[in-house]
Phi, psi and omega in degrees: 000319182302315178291322175298319178291326176293319179297315181300316180297321179290318187279329185276138169284156175305137184094344177294158185251139173245128177254126180252116176232120181197161178295151171280180177280000179280141177297147171295146178254139175252126180237153178239118182260112176258168177299333184260339183189164171250125186248141173279128184256319179173187180236153175267118187282115180252019185303329182291349178259359187296323180298326175299316181294317180297320180291319178298316181293324178295317182295315176298316178300320179296319176296320177294317179295330179285349187077016178287322182223162173230131178287126177258327181199142175213138175208174174237156172211171179256130172262120185251136171246116178260130182239144185272340190206168174296328174298318177295323177297318178298315177302314181301314180301318179303329181279350178288134180267309182239345179285158188234123173258117180294147180295336178302333178296314179295316180299317181293317180298316179303313181293323185283336184256005182305326180255010187268342189066230177258015187268053176209164178220134177264126184239131168259120185249116182244129176277130179244153174250135170229133181220147176245126180240150178252132175287128180262000000 
């Protein structure tokens, strides 16, 4: 983030806007949507990425304190990934770099969907941060 902010300061004219879009420090949630209810199944542990978030927040705080940028707006939203099967969830897990998905998530979904056929959806819910900064 430090290098990105330096590049943004160099490239943006005064008054230019910087958009910061990244995951929050909250773990991703795994949910199971059945015809009768949506159930919370577990979380994907992202603790190993927290130091990256802390460093990014510190870099932004320093840029704001130095007067390089001004925060104009910030909010969070959920980014959803819908998966059709446990095989799709296994593929999703293989794509994780540092986060950890416990095997108990697969076991619980398998037990809960034994009588459902294909009438379910696995949802990964990730909280994202989006912020707009103005270059001063």
